[in-house]
VMD Tcl script that draws the C-alpha trace (Angstrom):
set ca {
  {59.25 55.39 -78.12}
  {59.97 51.09 -77.63}
  {60.63 50.98 -80.93}
  {63.67 53.93 -80.37}
  {64.86 51.75 -77.66}
  {64.97 48.88 -79.22}
  {66.94 49.90 -81.60}
  {69.73 51.54 -79.49}
  {69.61 47.94 -77.91}
  {70.33 46.07 -80.96}
  {72.71 48.63 -82.23}
  {75.14 48.99 -78.91}
  {73.93 46.52 -76.76}
  {72.20 46.01 -73.50}
  {75.16 46.98 -70.96}
  {75.80 49.98 -73.24}
  {73.01 51.13 -73.07}
  {72.04 50.45 -69.37}
  {75.02 53.01 -68.90}
  {72.35 55.77 -71.09}
  {70.27 58.45 -69.11}
  {66.47 58.71 -71.13}
  {65.25 61.58 -70.54}
  {61.97 62.59 -72.58}
  {61.53 65.98 -72.80}
  {64.77 68.69 -73.02}
  {63.74 71.68 -71.14}
  {59.25 71.58 -70.72}
  {59.55 74.91 -69.04}
  {60.55 76.64 -71.89}
  {57.54 75.89 -74.60}
  {55.16 73.35 -72.37}
  {52.48 76.36 -71.21}
  {49.15 77.63 -72.20}
  {51.59 80.76 -73.70}
  {54.14 78.80 -75.80}
  {52.01 76.10 -76.47}
  {54.48 74.09 -77.80}
  {55.04 76.35 -80.40}
  {53.00 74.60 -82.23}
  {49.70 75.45 -81.43}
  {49.59 72.12 -79.17}
  {48.03 72.43 -75.68}
  {50.37 71.75 -73.07}
  {50.38 72.02 -69.56}
  {52.29 69.95 -66.64}
  {49.52 67.56 -66.71}
  {49.57 66.07 -69.67}
  {53.70 66.31 -69.74}
  {53.67 64.03 -66.69}
  {51.61 61.49 -68.57}
  {54.07 61.76 -71.63}
  {56.96 61.37 -68.93}
  {55.02 58.10 -68.19}
  {54.13 57.03 -71.18}
  {57.48 57.31 -72.32}
  {59.43 55.62 -69.40}
  {56.99 52.93 -69.98}
  {58.11 52.42 -73.38}
  {60.93 52.29 -72.54}
  {61.48 49.76 -69.79}
  {59.07 47.25 -72.02}
  {62.73 46.64 -73.53}
  {64.40 46.39 -70.68}
  {63.13 47.36 -66.92}
  {66.92 48.46 -65.93}
  {66.71 51.67 -68.22}
  {68.03 54.50 -66.22}
  {64.72 56.99 -66.65}
  {64.47 60.72 -65.21}
  {64.32 64.51 -65.67}
  {62.85 66.86 -66.00}
  {65.85 68.47 -67.75}
  {64.42 71.80 -67.21}
  {65.75 75.51 -68.69}
  {66.64 77.32 -66.10}
  {65.01 78.26 -62.51}
  {64.45 74.56 -61.82}
  {62.72 75.60 -58.61}
  {59.94 77.99 -60.17}
  {58.47 75.59 -62.39}
  {56.27 72.59 -61.43}
  {58.22 70.42 -63.25}
  {60.17 69.04 -60.44}
  {57.37 68.35 -57.98}
  {55.74 67.02 -60.25}
  {58.06 63.93 -61.85}
  {58.67 62.78 -58.15}
  {54.88 62.82 -56.78}
  {54.07 60.88 -59.91}
  {53.97 57.16 -58.65}
  {53.09 55.40 -62.15}
  {56.96 54.88 -62.63}
  {60.46 54.84 -61.22}
  {62.38 57.85 -61.84}
  {66.14 57.36 -61.21}
  {67.62 60.82 -61.63}
  {66.69 64.27 -61.06}
  {67.97 66.77 -63.96}
  {68.55 70.15 -64.86}
  {70.17 72.58 -66.22}
  {71.55 76.10 -64.66}
  {74.43 77.96 -65.49}
  {75.98 80.20 -64.06}
  {74.95 84.17 -65.40}
  {72.94 85.15 -68.15}
  {74.75 88.34 -69.22}
  {78.28 89.99 -68.02}
  {81.31 88.01 -68.00}
  {79.71 84.77 -66.12}
  {80.67 83.36 -62.91}
  {80.93 79.52 -61.71}
  {80.23 79.93 -57.73}
  {76.77 80.77 -59.39}
  {76.56 77.55 -61.30}
  {77.11 75.72 -57.66}
  {75.34 77.84 -55.58}
  {71.98 77.06 -57.93}
  {73.02 73.27 -57.80}
  {72.92 73.56 -53.84}
  {69.41 75.15 -53.36}
  {68.32 72.24 -56.50}
  {69.92 69.31 -54.43}
  {68.26 70.44 -51.38}
  {64.56 71.09 -53.06}
  {65.21 67.20 -54.35}
  {65.93 65.55 -50.64}
  {63.08 67.28 -49.42}
  {60.59 66.61 -51.76}
  {61.98 62.88 -52.43}
  {62.30 61.46 -48.61}
  {61.59 57.84 -48.54}
  {65.49 56.17 -48.29}
  {63.44 53.62 -50.56}
  {63.36 55.57 -53.27}
  {66.85 57.25 -53.91}
  {67.08 59.72 -56.53}
  {70.70 60.65 -58.47}
  {71.02 64.18 -59.05}
  {73.00 66.49 -61.75}
  {73.61 69.56 -63.82}
  {73.25 68.75 -67.84}
  {74.62 72.12 -68.80}
  {76.21 74.01 -65.91}
  {77.79 76.62 -68.20}
  {79.35 79.78 -66.11}
  {76.92 81.69 -68.93}
  {74.14 81.13 -70.88}
  {73.93 82.08 -74.44}
  {76.00 79.96 -76.49}
  {76.28 82.47 -78.94}
  {76.89 85.85 -77.30}
  {80.68 86.74 -78.05}
  {82.47 87.09 -75.11}
  {86.63 87.51 -75.61}
  {87.65 85.42 -72.50}
  {85.71 82.05 -74.56}
  {88.27 82.42 -76.90}
  {91.33 81.50 -74.06}
  {92.64 79.78 -71.28}
  {89.79 82.37 -69.37}
  {87.06 80.16 -70.23}
  {88.99 76.97 -69.68}
  {89.70 78.07 -66.12}
  {85.66 78.16 -65.29}
  {85.46 74.85 -66.20}
  {88.07 73.77 -64.38}
  {86.78 75.35 -61.70}
  {82.61 75.06 -62.20}
  {84.15 70.48 -61.47}
  {86.08 71.01 -58.42}
  {83.65 73.63 -56.82}
  {81.18 70.76 -57.05}
  {83.62 68.35 -56.10}
  {84.01 70.20 -53.02}
  {80.17 70.94 -52.25}
  {78.37 68.58 -53.33}
  {79.85 65.42 -53.96}
  {83.19 64.61 -51.85}
  {80.76 65.90 -48.81}
  {79.23 62.61 -49.18}
  {75.95 64.08 -47.21}
  {73.18 64.14 -49.50}
  {70.12 62.31 -49.51}
  {69.69 61.88 -53.10}
  {73.53 61.78 -54.71}
  {74.72 64.40 -57.28}
  {76.67 61.80 -59.78}
  {77.26 64.23 -62.92}
  {78.04 67.26 -64.60}
  {78.56 68.24 -68.17}
  {78.71 71.63 -70.40}
  {76.28 72.62 -72.86}
  {79.22 74.30 -75.32}
  {79.64 70.92 -78.42}
  {78.73 73.81 -80.66}
  {79.85 75.10 -83.86}
  {81.10 78.66 -83.80}
  {79.10 80.64 -86.97}
  {77.98 84.41 -87.58}
  {79.96 87.29 -87.71}
  {83.79 85.78 -88.54}
  {84.76 88.03 -85.64}
  {83.15 86.08 -83.59}
  {84.53 82.63 -84.44}
  {86.24 82.09 -81.05}
  {84.43 83.69 -78.72}
  {81.39 81.80 -78.62}
  {80.49 79.41 -76.43}
  {82.24 76.32 -77.79}
  {85.49 74.17 -77.50}
  {86.80 74.49 -81.24}
  {87.12 77.64 -83.29}
  {87.37 78.64 -86.79}
  {89.49 79.85 -89.75}
  {87.97 81.26 -93.33}
  {90.17 81.21 -95.55}
  {88.44 83.23 -98.36}
  {85.15 84.27 -99.59}
  {84.42 80.85 -101.86}
  {81.69 79.13 -101.65}
  {81.48 76.87 -99.79}
  {83.84 78.76 -97.48}
  {87.61 77.44 -97.40}
  {88.09 76.59 -93.32}
  {89.72 74.88 -90.86}
  {88.42 73.96 -86.99}
  {91.03 74.67 -84.43}
  {91.08 73.68 -80.82}
  {90.33 76.20 -78.26}
  {91.86 75.89 -74.49}
  {88.45 74.66 -73.57}
  {88.63 71.52 -75.32}
  {92.43 71.11 -74.07}
  {90.85 71.25 -70.74}
  {88.26 68.61 -71.08}
  {91.06 66.39 -72.86}
  {93.04 66.28 -69.59}
  {90.47 65.99 -66.94}
  {89.50 63.23 -68.50}
  {92.63 61.22 -68.41}
  {92.16 61.99 -64.65}
  {89.13 59.50 -65.42}
  {87.37 59.64 -62.15}
  {90.87 60.22 -59.85}
  {90.84 63.45 -57.65}
  {93.87 65.27 -57.80}
  {94.92 67.83 -54.95}
  {96.49 71.02 -56.08}
  {98.86 71.08 -53.12}
  {100.71 68.35 -54.85}
  {99.87 65.84 -52.95}
  {98.73 61.81 -54.24}
  {96.19 61.12 -56.34}
  {92.98 59.75 -54.62}
}
mol new
graphics top color blue
foreach p $ca { graphics top sphere $p radius 0.5 }
foreach p [lrange $ca 0 end-1] q [lrange $ca 1 end] { graphics top cylinder $p $q radius 0.2 }
display resetview
């Protein structure tokens, strides 16, 4: 771990790497269990996972103690797994942020408010587990998509409805979690899990959870193809131009 952190520091510079959020694991609740055994016949439970988290943090901070480290980056149902409590209750290493993946729904047409509601519950749980005033952590949902199952085709994912949902999720979080300023452990970041290339049935190359669609021009091998920017990508590009400013929908001044 220290070797990876050191290579990253040499390649990008310490000031850049200080901005990164280092996480030890992606969605431990999916495979770290006596039943799944990491899908590789390797014993894994909360205790061994916590030891791994501690060792990883120490390896990263051996390069620079100021590097940000956190987790648990659970796949779903943060409040239903023991990983959140485990990472906050251990006292061996500093935890700078708490992260998770909470999506709107796993079926139907998705929904933005469900994402926000689950994040409200998650931040409340972090506040309860991490009450000490000298140990504030930041929180965030790094896969706040309105619908689970990225490769499932839905017509609304191909057009401006998906773009509108992305913006709606962001606005709801601003209004209900960020601008209120009432959080003990502030909610500071939100992102999506949509950086995929569409694949599979040619009828679904625009309707998956992606930022681009694909045109296949013929049946040669390899395919002749072209990617096309979807409204979802353009919406995120426009939002990027705002930076950290908030533009009111009533046409008032940008803050």
